[in-house]
C-alpha positions as CSV (number, residue, x, y, z in Angstrom):
1,M,0.0,0.0,0.0
2,N,1.3,3.4,-1.0
3,L,1.1,5.9,1.9
4,C,0.6,9.7,1.5
5,R,0.9,12.6,4.0
6,I,-1.4,15.6,3.5
7,K,-1.1,18.9,5.4
8,G,-3.6,21.8,5.5
9,E,-4.0,24.9,7.6
10,F,-7.2,25.9,9.3
11,A,-8.3,29.3,10.7
12,S,-9.1,27.7,14.1
13,E,-8.3,24.6,16.1
14,E,-12.1,23.8,16.2
15,L,-12.3,23.6,12.4
16,A,-9.2,21.3,12.3
17,E,-10.8,19.0,15.0
18,L,-14.1,18.9,13.0
19,A,-12.2,18.0,9.8
20,A,-10.2,15.3,11.7
21,G,-13.5,13.8,13.0
22,R,-15.1,13.7,9.6
23,I,-12.0,12.2,7.9
24,R,-11.8,9.5,10.6
25,R,-15.5,8.6,10.3
26,S,-15.9,8.7,6.5
27,I,-12.6,7.5,5.1
28,G,-11.4,4.1,6.1
29,Q,-7.8,4.2,4.7
30,V,-6.4,6.7,7.3
31,R,-3.4,5.6,9.3
32,S,-3.0,8.7,11.6
33,I,-4.2,12.2,12.2
34,R,-2.4,14.9,14.0
35,I,-3.4,18.5,14.9
36,R,-0.8,21.1,15.7
37,K,-1.5,24.6,17.0
38,L,0.1,27.5,15.1
39,G,0.8,31.0,16.2
40,K,2.1,32.6,19.4
41,A,0.3,33.0,22.7
42,L,-1.0,36.5,23.5
43,P,0.9,38.4,26.2
44,S,-1.0,39.2,29.3
45,L,-2.6,42.6,29.2
46,N,-3.4,42.9,32.9
47,G,-2.2,46.0,34.5
48,R,-1.8,48.0,31.3
49,Q,-3.8,51.1,30.6
50,R,-5.8,52.2,27.6
51,F,-6.3,55.8,26.8
52,T,-8.9,57.5,24.6
53,M,-8.7,61.1,23.5
54,L,-12.0,63.0,23.2
55,P,-12.1,66.1,21.1
56,A,-14.2,69.0,22.3
57,N,-15.1,72.2,20.4
58,L,-15.2,75.2,22.7
59,R,-16.9,78.3,21.3
60,M,-16.4,77.1,17.8
61,E,-12.8,78.5,17.6
62,N,-10.5,76.4,19.6
63,Y,-10.3,72.6,20.0
64,A,-9.5,71.0,23.3
65,T,-9.0,67.3,24.1
66,D,-9.7,65.2,27.1
67,V,-7.9,62.0,27.9
68,L,-9.7,59.0,29.5
69,L,-7.6,56.3,31.1
70,S,-8.9,52.8,31.9
71,E,-7.3,49.5,33.0
72,I,-7.2,46.7,30.5
73,S,-8.0,43.1,31.7
74,D,-7.6,39.9,29.8
75,T,-11.4,39.2,30.0
76,A,-12.1,42.4,28.0
77,L,-10.4,41.1,24.8
78,P,-12.7,39.9,22.0
79,E,-12.9,36.1,21.6
80,H,-11.4,36.0,18.1
81,W,-8.1,37.4,19.5
82,Y,-7.7,34.2,21.5
83,R,-8.2,31.9,18.5
84,K,-5.2,30.3,16.9
85,S,-4.8,28.7,13.6
86,A,-4.0,25.0,13.4
87,E,-2.3,22.6,11.0
88,L,-3.9,19.2,10.3
89,T,-1.7,16.3,9.1
90,V,-3.2,13.1,7.8
91,I,-1.3,10.0,6.8
92,C,-3.5,7.8,4.5
93,A,-3.4,5.5,1.5
94,G,-2.5,7.2,-1.7
95,E,-5.9,6.4,-3.2
96,A,-7.6,8.4,-0.5
97,F,-5.8,11.6,-1.2
98,G,-8.6,13.1,-3.2
99,Q,-11.2,12.3,-0.5
100,V,-9.1,13.6,2.3
101,S,-8.3,16.9,0.5
102,A,-12.0,17.3,-0.4
103,V,-13.1,17.1,3.2
104,M,-10.3,19.4,4.3
105,Q,-11.2,21.9,1.6
106,S,-14.9,21.8,2.4
107,L,-14.2,22.9,6.0
108,G,-12.0,25.8,4.9
109,A,-8.5,24.4,4.9
110,L,-5.8,26.6,3.2
111,Q,-2.5,25.5,1.6
112,I,-3.5,21.8,1.3
113,R,-0.4,20.0,0.1
114,P,1.1,16.5,0.0
115,V,4.3,16.3,1.9
């Protein structure tokens, strides 16, 4: 049996896990599946300050600004900043390459390539 290794990058780890599950359930010629997180961890933002400058028009001639300071906590960051991309590697029979790449592509994989 001729083995083939396929790699693809997903926007999030959840999509890579979903693709791995679909490949495992629907394609019988799979030897192994591995998911690797990509990207760096975010540094902690606790204790830092955020400032906002507010313009104010006084008497329609001069502009003045006011600065608002506030603490930043890690819980205030949007969820998509925590998401990391992931790489899915599948080792399967050479005949299953088309099926595996089709499943990966249907779930949004980028840079699908045989290695």
